[in-house]
C-alpha positions in Angstrom: 94.8 83.1 122.4 93.7 86.1 120.3 95.9 85.3 117.3 94.9 82.7 114.8 96.9 79.4 115.1 97.9 77.4 112.0 94.9 75.1 112.5 92.6 78.1 112.2 94.2 79.1 108.9 94.0 75.5 107.6 90.3 75.5 108.4 89.8 78.8 106.6 91.7 77.6 103.6 89.6 74.4 103.4 86.3 76.4 103.6 87.5 78.8 100.9 88.3 75.9 98.6 85.0 74.2 99.3 83.0 77.5 98.7 84.7 78.8 95.6 85.9 75.5 94.0 89.4 74.7 92.8 88.8 76.0 89.3 87.9 79.5 90.2 90.7 80.1 92.7 93.5 80.3 90.0 91.4 82.8 88.0 90.7 84.9 91.1 94.4 84.9 92.0 95.4 85.9 88.4 92.9 88.7 88.4 94.2 89.9 91.8 97.8 89.8 90.6 96.9 91.9 87.5 95.0 94.4 89.6 98.0 94.8 92.0 100.4 95.2 89.1 98.3 97.9 87.6 97.9 99.6 91.0 101.7 99.5 91.5 102.4 101.0 88.1 99.9 103.8 88.7 101.4 104.6 92.1 104.9 104.7 90.5 103.7 107.0 87.8 102.1 109.4 90.3 105.4 109.5 92.2 107.2 110.3 88.9 104.8 113.1 88.2 105.4 114.6 91.7 109.2 114.4 91.2 109.1 116.4 87.9 109.4 120.1 88.4 106.2 122.0 87.6 106.2 124.6 84.8 107.1 128.0 86.2 104.0 130.1 87.0 104.0 133.8 85.9 104.5 136.2 88.8 101.3 138.0 89.8 101.1 141.7 89.0 101.6 143.7 92.2 100.1 146.9 90.8 96.4 147.7 91.2 94.1 147.4 88.2 94.6 150.1 85.7 98.1 151.0 86.6 101.1 150.2 84.4 104.8 150.5 84.8 105.2 152.0 81.3 105.8 155.8 81.8 104.5 156.6 78.3 101.0 155.4 79.1 98.9 157.9 80.9 95.6 157.3 82.6 92.6 159.2 81.3 90.8 161.0 84.1 87.0 160.8 83.8 85.3 164.0 84.8 81.6 164.5 85.2 80.2 167.4 83.2 79.0 170.2 85.5 75.4 171.1 85.2 74.7 174.8 84.8 
């Protein structure tokens, strides 16, 4: 007896029509339909965005800061001047 029988649904429908009136129900249904259509198109667009391959990201530099792979570049060594 936990499920709603057809009589329960009929009573709920009558109460909704009495509360909201027969003029506002079509407008409410139309607004709900538009909202669902927009929601559906946005979900579809999100799925299309996920399906597209992302732009390739540049590989991170595995060398520590200051080191290069170019053999012509030499690092300058900083030395402290000695006090006399």
